[in-house]
C-alpha angles and dihedrals in degrees: 000000000000118000115253112220100171121158094265092054092047091049090052090048094050091046091051091049092051091047090051093051092047092048091053091051090052095044091053092051102103098172096071118047094198091060094070092059091052086046092056089046092053091045089054090053092046092050090049089052093051090046091053093046089050095060100030093054091043089242088131087078086071105026117048099176096099090048089058096060110031119160096015109101092038087068090065094067098079099045092043092051092050095046092047093053090044089054092051096047098041107028092163093062114097114216113212120218090246092054092048092050089050090058090047094051095112096059091040090053091048092050093049091047091050092048088052091054091050092048092051089048092056092045090054092044092052091045095243086123122030101190103103089169090066090055093048090047093052092047092047093051091050095052092041095064107015101086098039093044091050088062092048092050092049093049092049092053091043089055091049090049092051091047091049092050094047092050093048093044091051091056093045091210126122106169117264099348128110124255089250092056091045090057091051091051091047090049092052093047091046091054091047093049091048089057090048092051089053089051090046090056098041096046100064090040089055094049093047095045096092090058091062104030135046101240133167120248112309094331090128089070094065098082095052092042089055089049089054091049090053089048091052091051090047092051091046098050108020104022095046091063091054092044090053088051093053100041096058086052088057089051092051088045090059098038106027138051126320126211115267094240094052092044090054092048094051092041089057089052091049092049091047091051089055103036100037104025096031096218089165090075088074106093090204095052115141139163094270093055093048091045092051090048093051097033102239137113114279091231091059090063092058092047093051095047096042097046104029105028101027091230137110120228097263093050091048093053095040090055089064092044092052091051089051090052091050092054093049094046090061097041119100089214090071100047090110091060127084120232089252090052091051090049091054091048089052095058105269114132099195136037094225093054091047095051093046095047094046094051093046092053102036100027093229137066121273091249092051090048093051093047093048095048095045090052091054091049093046 
């Protein structure tokens, strides 16, 4: 069959190419966690565009790749949209890999199911299995639910995204950014969600169209594919400018100053983690562990301590360890322990670090401190 490169197919192809380029740019952006979710979202749209171009131009007669994995990448749209908006609204929240994979369960399930179908196909083809009916049954089940369920998954995540946005907008509080910046972020998310609502309405109408109208093969997909192409161009030209505006703000948020109110709030959490939960007793304590315990970005800890407490992380932790040592040096319960033993029990992992930290904080050596204090008590 001759290839069909009409203007609609070419427009879909060019849109898919732009979406692919833009998704790669976002996925390679390591400074801003939210960018990777938008990157996956754009990659899903780009893949869908290539998939559509493949069958609409009759290229599928020569290239079978897109026929092997239908209705897989389209499942990434909903989770990616939700995680991207979550990252913009709550930049201080750290998403663990397990949590991210949980959100991406639908596309992972689709991929595994499709791989299973392909494996069974090759087993039947090579006469390892002889039950062709099992293969046909698996394939039938996959195509029976895959398209309709992809819409349901997208609508569920769209609802969750809207709910997340409404709740955040009602509180008018995105951590450590000004009200002016908040409004710009809200405006960008609102525009993005509006486009997604349009897609959420057009998608089920597109899929149900053949049940109400007598249409030729797959022609009912063209309107929504053109909508997606326009959306890709909008993201690429208009949205990218807004994204560039927001992402540097995220960078300044992590590396620059933080509002006094938020700094105080996080400082209270840091102090509580040390004073009440005694995290400093862990000799291997680091920023990442404290950040995971509190639920904030590790870089935020450095910003708070450097700008609002005039301390780095190690000095902050060692202050609590030194105070712990001081208490134990004067306690009769610890007379059987050496000073080095007390230091190790208080969270220090080396004698040199302990001696240096103690003298910097107290101005004298641990032995001198113990002797002086015991004399006053005696």
